[in-house]
N, C-alpha and C positions, 0 to 999 in steps of 0.2 A: 504493500500500500504506500509506504513512504516514498519509493522511487517515483511513483505516479504523481504524488503530491509535490515532490521536489520539481519534477518536470513542469507541472502546472504553474508553480510559482515563477519559474523561469519564463514561461510563456507570458504570464501576466505582466511581468516587468518589461519584457520585450515589446508587448503590445502597447504599454504605456509610453515607452521610449519612442516607438514608431508614431504614436498619436501626437506626442509633443513635437516631433520633427515635422509631421504633416501640418499640424496647426500653425507652427511658425512659418512654414512655407506659404500657406494660404493667407496668413495675416500680412506678410510682407508684400505678397502679390496684390492683395486688396488695397493696401496703403498706396501703392504705385497707381493703381487704377483710379482710386478716389481722388488722388491729387491731380491726375490728368483730367478727370471728369469735372470736378468742381471748379478748378482754376483759382487763382489767388484774387482775381478781381471780379468775382461773381456778383457781389452786391452792386458794384459800380456798373458792370455790364448790363444787369437787369434794369437798373434805374435809367441808364442812358438809352437802352433800347425802348423802354416803355415811353420815354419822352418823345422819341422820334416817331413811334407808332401813333401817339396821340396827336402829333402834328401831321401825320400821314405822309411823312418823308421817307418813302421806301428806299430811295437811293442811299440816304445816310444810314438807314437801318441795315441795308445790305453791306455797306462798307464796315459797319460796326461788327458784323459777324466775322469779318476777315482780319480785323485788328486784334493782336494779342495771341496768346497761346490757345490751341484748340481745347475746347471743353464741351461738356454735354449741353450746356446752354447755347453756345455758338452753333453747335451741330443741329440742335432742335430749331433754333431761330432761322438758320439757313434753309432747313426743310420747310418750315412754315412759310417763309418768304417766297420760296419757289412756287408753292401752290397758291399763295395769296396773289401773286402777280399774274398767275394764269387764270384767276377768277374762278377757282374751283369751289362749287357750292357745298361740297362735303368737307370743307376745311376743318371744321371742328372734329368730325369723326377721324379724319386723317391725323390730326394732332393727338387725339386720344390714343390712337393706335401707336403713334411714335412714342408717346409717354410709356405705354406698356412695354414696348420694345426696349426702351432705355432702362426700365425697371428690371426686366429680365437680365439685362447686361450687368447692372449694378449688383443684383442679388446673386449673381453666379458665384458658386462655391461657398456662399454663406451657410448653406445647409450642412456643409462639412463641419464648420465651427459649431453650429447648433447641435449636431449629433455628438461631436466629441465632448462638448461642454455638458451635455445631459447624461452621457454614459460613462465618462472617465471615472467619476466617483464610484459607480457600480462595479467597474472593472477592478478598481483598487480594493473595494469591499470584498470582491470575490477572492482576491489574493489573500486578504486578511482571514477570510473563512477557511481557506486551504491551510494557512499557517496555524490557525487555532485547532483545526482537525489534527494536524501533525503534532501539535503540542500535547493534546489530550491523548493521542495514540501513544506518544512517548511516556506520558504519565502512567498510562495503563501498563506499559511494558516495564518501565523502570521502578514504578511504585514511588513511595515517598522519598526514596534516595535520589530520584531524578527531578525533584521539584525545582531546583535551581536551573537545570537545563530547560525545563518546561517554561519557566518564566522568561528566560532569554528567547525562547522560540516565539512566545506570544508577543514579546516586545518587538521582535523582528517582523512578525506578521503585521503589526500595526503600521509598519513602514509602507506597506502596499496602499493602505487607505490614505496615508499622507501623500503618497506619490500621485494617487488618483485626484485628490483635491488640488495638489500643486499644478496638475495639468488643467483641471477643469476651471478653476477660478479665473486665471488670465484669459482663457479661451472665451468664457462667458462674458467677461468685461469687453473683450475685443468685438465679440459678436453684437453686443448691445450698442457699442460705439458705431459700428458700421451700419447697423439697422437704423439707428438714429440719423446718420448721414443720408441714408437712402431716402428716408421720410422727408428730410429737409430739401434734398434735391428735387424730389417729385413735387413737393409743394411749390417750389420755385418754378418748375416747369408748368404747373397749372396756372401760376400767376402770369407767366409769359403767354400761355395759351389764351387766357381771358383778355389780355391786352390786344392780342391779334384779333380775337373775335369782335371786340369793341370797335377797333379800327376798321375791320372788314365790314361790319354792319353799317357803320357810318358811310363808308365809301360806296357800298351797294345801294343804300338809300339815296345818296346824292346822285348816283348814276341813273336810278329810276326816275328821280325828279327831273333830271336833265332830259331823259328820253321822253317823258310825258310833256315836258315843255316844248321839245322839238316837234312832237306830234301835234300839239295844240296850235303851233304856228301854221 
């Protein structure tokens, strides 16, 4: 029985080590993606673009999307402007679809962090249970003479739980941080979307009035 438990403990620690490496890789990759997506001048860009849309200055708005580093906001604005200029009646639906597409891109691999954060403590607990089983098995074999050895085994078994928590806590914190950033970015995209729709509605109404005026002549 002991060889099987020993092997199980080794596997548990190997799994936790692999989980920590995987989590670190995902966190670093997401940090790079989020820095590129949000950009440093996000608030300034959104404010400037909104002002240009309210003035119905599409040329300046288009130039605004090309100035500065590429970001999810510039990408989204460029997409919306292309369909705005084409007079697409389904502009709102197209922008909602684009927001969903960006959401999928931003949330990519976050499920890995969520899974690791939720399950790492249980993996560690499993290692502790195996260690306790080994300790009690030793107690039954050695009797009272092996109490010191058993206590050391239980102490070592608790390391697995500590390792599981050590993996889970930073992973959960990172996952919450990224999830919060996703929510902020999507809310900003909805703000930009509403600015586009307000400007588009005003332009469409003006065109209709001009057309009716021309027919009236």
